[in-house]
N, C-alpha and C positions, 0 to 999 in steps of 0.2 A: 626976903631972901628969895632969889629966883629959882625956881624948880626947874631941874634939867628934864626935857622930854625926850624920849627916844622914838624916832619914827622909822618905819621900815622902809628901806631904800627900794625902789622899784626898778625892777630889772627890764630894761629896754627891749630884750628879747622876749620877755614873758610878763606883758602889762597886767594880764588878769591874774596872775599869780597861780597858774594851774600845777597841778602835780606833774612831776616829771613823767614825760611820755617815752623818749627814747633813752636807752642805756648804751653809752659808749664804753667799750671795754678796751683792753690793751690791744686787741686786734679784732678785724672785722671778723662776723661770724656769718658765714654762708651756709644756708640750710636748704634742703629740697623742697619742692612744692608739696603742700598738704594735700591740696585737690588733685584727685586722679584723673584729670582729663586735660586736654590741651586748651591754653588760655585764649586761643583764637575762638573758642566757642563762647567765650563770656560776650555779654552785651553791656555796653557802658550806658547806664542811665544817670544822666545828669539833673542836678537841682536847677530848675529854670528861674531866671531873675523875675521879680514882681514889681510891675509898674503901678505903684499906689496912686501917684498923681492922675494916670489915666482912669482909673477906677473912680476917683473922686469926681472927675468930670462926668462920669456916669451914674453919680449918686450912689457910689458904693463906699461907704467910709468905713473900711475894715482896717485901715492902718493902725489906728490907736488900739484895736483889740489885741494886736500882736505886741505892739510896742509897750503897752501897759504889763505885758507878761514879762518884758525884759529880753525880747527877741529881736531888738533892733540890730544888734551886732551881728546876729546870725543872717538877717537879710542883706546887711551890708556884705557879708562874706560872699555871697552868691554872686556878687559882681567882680570878684576876684579871679584869678587864674585858676585852671584845672589841670593838674599833672596827671594826664591819663596813664602814662606807663608806670608811674609809681602807685596810682591806685589799683591798677591790675596787679602788680607784683604784691602789694599789700593783701589783696584778696586771695590770691593763689596760695600764700603761705599762712593764712590766717586761721585760726581756731579758738574755741571758746574754752577758757579754763575756769573752771567752777569748783565747788566743794568736793565732787567726786572725782575730778581730776587731781585735785591736791591731795585727796587722801591716798589715792592709788600711787602718787609720786613718792609719797611718805612712806608707805608700806613697801615699795620698791627699794627704797634706801635702807629701811630697816633689815630687810631680807639679806642685803649684803653684808650689812654690819649691824648684828644685833645689839651691839652696846649702845647704839643710838637710840634705842627704843625709849620713849618718854621725854626726849629732848625737843627743844623748839627747832622750827625750820632753819633759823639763823645757826643754830649748833649743828644742824645737819648739813650745812652748807648749801640750803636751797634758798631761792628768792622768796622774800615776804609776800604773804598772800593775806589780803583783807576783804575779799569779795570777789564776785564774778569778774573776769577780764577778758578782753579780747586781745590775744597775743598773735604777733607777727613778726616778720623780719623784712626789712626794707633797705636794700644797698648794703648788707652786712650789719645793719643797726638793729638790735631788738626794740621792738614797738610794744608798749603795754597801754591800752585804753579802758579806762574803768568808767563806771556811771558818774564818777565825780567829775570827770572831764566834760562830759555833756551837760551836766548840771552848771558848771561854771561858765561854759561857753553861752548856755541859754539863760543864765541869770535865774536858775531855779534852784529849788532847796534838794538836797541830796537825799530825798526820801520818796516814797510812793509805793504802790502795789504792783505786784508782778501780775503780768496779763493772764497768766495762767490761774491765778487766784482770784481774778476778777469775776464778780458774780453778776449776770445780766438783770435778775430779778431783784432789783433795788427800788426802794420808795420813791426816788426822784426820777425814774425812767419816764413815767407818764408826763412829768412836767417837762423833761427835755423833748420829747416827742411833739408837744403842743408848740414848742418854739421853733422846731424844725419843719414841721409839715402842717398844713392847712387841713388836711384830711387823716385822721389818725389811722384809719384802715389801709393807708398806702405807705405806713412806717417802713423804712428799710429800703426804699426806691428812691434813687437820687434824682429821678426826673419829677417827683412829686414834691420836693423841697421847695422851700420858699426862696425867692430870687438871690437874697443875701446869703443864705445858707448854701446854695449851689456855688457861689463865688468862693466861699470858704472852703468849700469841698475840693474845688478845683484847684485851690492853692496848696492845699494839704497833700494831693496826689501827684502834683507837678514840682513843689518847691520844698516839701518837708519829707514825704515818704514817696518818691517817685516810683513808678511802676512801669513795666513793659508788658505787651501782650494785647489782648483785646482783639478788635477787628481790624485794627491798622497794623499791618504787617512791617511797616518801616519804622514803628517805635523801637528806639534803642539804636546806638550808634555802634558800629564795629571799630574797634581799635586794635588793628593787627601791628604786630612787631616783626621785624626781620630777623631778629636775633633768636627766635624760638622755631621749633620744628613747624612744617606746614601743618594746616588743619587736616585731620584724618578724612579720608574719602567717605567712609561709612559714618552716618549719624549715630552717635554713641547713645542717644536717647531712644533711637527707634531702630534696634537691631534687626537685621535681615532674618526672616523666618527662614528655618531650615525645609528643604523638601522632604516629602515623606519617604521614607525607605521601604515601599512596598516591594520594589524589584529586588532589593537585596533579600529581603524576607523570603521571597519566593524562591529565590536561587538557594538560599540556606535550607529551605524545606526540601527542595528537589535533590541536594546533595546528601541529606542525612540518610534516605534509604539506602543509597550506595555504601555508605559507612557501615550501617546495619548489616546488609548482605553479606560483605566481606567478613565482618566479624563472625557471622552465623557459619560462614563456610568454613573458616579457619578453626572454629569450635568444633564443627562436625566431622572434620578431618582428624582433629586431635582424639576424639572420642571413637573414632573407627567405624564411623556411619558410612554406609555405602553412598557413593555420590553419583547422581544421575547422569544420563548422557550430556544434557546441556552443561553441567558443572565440570565434566571431564575432559573438555576440548583441549585445554592447556595441557593436561597430563596425557593425552594421546599424542599431541603435537611433540612433546619432548620424548616419548618413549619410540616415536617413529624416527628422530633423530639419533636416538642411542642404538637402535637396532642397525641403522646403516653405519655407523661406526664401529659396531661390533663385527659387522659382515666385513666390512673392509680389512679390519686388523686380521680376521681368521684368514682371509685370501692372501694377505702378505705372509702370514706365517707358513702357509700351505705352499707357496711358491718355491723356497729352497729346498723342501722336501721333494718335490716334483723333479728337480733338476738332479738331484743326487740319484 
């Protein structure tokens, strides 16, 4: 009797059977940038292709070291196209969603509706959470990337240690240094590595974990977009220093005695204190004008009497 065997049908759009990365809803969801700076300040660091055949001609047989780890597909991907605009949009709207972010989101929902306390995320109407994620939005589509995606692409097991929990003082550190360096006293310096280890190091920093900076100022390619605002004139990472306000402080100090003097003069007048000659100039000026007015009025009143 023949037994029926069920085989999983391979999705041509997802040959590796990766977990769903993009979520397509009923409508596109447009969100604002998470990063608080202009995207024209970003430097695009691309993964460089590796020519293993040329390395073989120079007696560096390092291809099998990567392919034995299941990284053949990764290096094949480096030969494919790079969509720079989508990459920039992804990083401008990306954020890390971890255990703390998940707990804060749940507490916020419970504050709005206390009846949801103790419910599952699905019952709260929240997206499922099974571990640290990178969340973003590209062209209106929600993007969620987990370590499971990286593990599947690199043919690795979905397990390992966090870098923050990694201890450098472990028993096999000395053995690794002997494989990397001829002289243990120069451990940690790339120039002291063995030739093959230098080649591996260059592959890592150019094709696996690319970096920019160093002495070469032209490292990193600018990817400007016309649809975004122009780059700010002032460098946001090096704000202009404010000039010292010594002049303003001096002016303030000079003006303070005048205010104090006026306050003291008013206080002395209110208390009936005799004012000196220098302080009574304004008073004498007003008294002189008042005497002239009184004199003129008396003259005007005396004129009709003289006529009679």
